[in-house]
C-alpha positions in Angstrom: 106.8 119.6 84.0 103.8 122.0 83.8 100.2 120.9 83.9 97.4 122.7 82.2 93.7 122.9 82.6 91.8 121.0 79.9 89.4 123.9 79.4 92.2 126.4 79.0 94.0 124.3 76.4 90.8 123.7 74.5 89.8 127.4 74.6 93.3 128.3 73.2 93.2 125.9 70.3 89.5 125.8 69.5 88.8 127.3 66.0 92.5 127.7 65.2 93.1 125.7 61.9 96.8 124.9 62.7 95.7 122.7 65.6 94.0 119.3 65.6 92.8 117.4 68.6 92.3 113.7 69.1 91.1 112.5 72.5 89.7 109.5 74.3 88.8 109.0 78.0 92.4 109.0 79.3 94.5 111.0 76.7 94.5 114.1 74.6 96.7 114.4 71.6 97.3 117.8 70.1 98.8 118.2 66.7 100.3 121.5 65.6 100.7 121.9 61.9 103.6 124.3 61.7 104.4 126.3 58.6 107.4 125.3 56.5 110.5 127.4 56.9 109.8 129.0 53.6 106.2 129.9 54.6 107.4 131.3 57.9 110.0 133.4 56.2 107.4 134.6 53.6 109.5 133.4 50.7 107.0 130.8 49.4 103.2 130.9 49.0 102.4 127.2 48.4 104.3 124.3 50.0 104.4 120.6 49.7 102.7 119.0 52.7 105.8 116.8 53.2 107.9 119.9 54.1 105.5 121.1 56.8 106.4 119.8 60.2 103.8 118.5 62.6 104.4 118.7 66.4 102.5 116.0 68.3 101.9 116.3 72.0 100.3 113.6 74.0 98.7 114.5 77.4 97.4 112.2 80.1 94.0 113.4 81.3 93.7 113.5 85.1 90.4 115.0 86.2 90.3 118.4 84.5 94.0 118.7 84.1 96.3 117.6 81.3 99.8 116.3 82.0 102.3 116.2 79.1 103.6 112.7 78.6 105.5 112.7 75.3 106.1 115.0 72.3 107.8 114.8 69.0 108.2 116.6 65.6 107.4 114.8 62.4 108.6 116.0 59.0 107.7 113.5 56.3 109.1 110.2 57.5 111.6 111.8 60.0 110.6 111.8 63.6 112.5 113.7 66.3 111.6 113.4 70.0 111.1 116.5 72.1 111.8 116.9 75.8 108.6 117.5 77.8 110.4 120.4 79.5 110.4 122.2 76.1 106.7 122.6 76.4 106.7 124.6 79.7 106.9 128.0 78.1 104.1 127.3 75.6 101.9 125.9 78.4 102.7 128.9 80.6 101.7 131.2 77.8 98.4 129.4 77.4 97.8 129.4 81.1 98.3 133.2 81.3 96.3 134.2 78.2 93.4 131.8 78.0 
């Protein structure tokens, strides 16, 4: 499980409209509003919000580091848990390029 600097993550997602951040003293929740499959494929211009998946990642805040605790994908009322290990590549990318 990879940790990430709070500042690096915030610099990466700041100003990007597909990300939303909710935080309190001990946790940071990042929501990624992914395009629908049709939008990603370029076959549909407008989409129903229900068909757009949202990836939620909850981090524990420890000092200036964030430790991923849980993650899941929501599509409408369906929820699918993700393994924290699936986030390592994304966090490595952020760490390298932020």
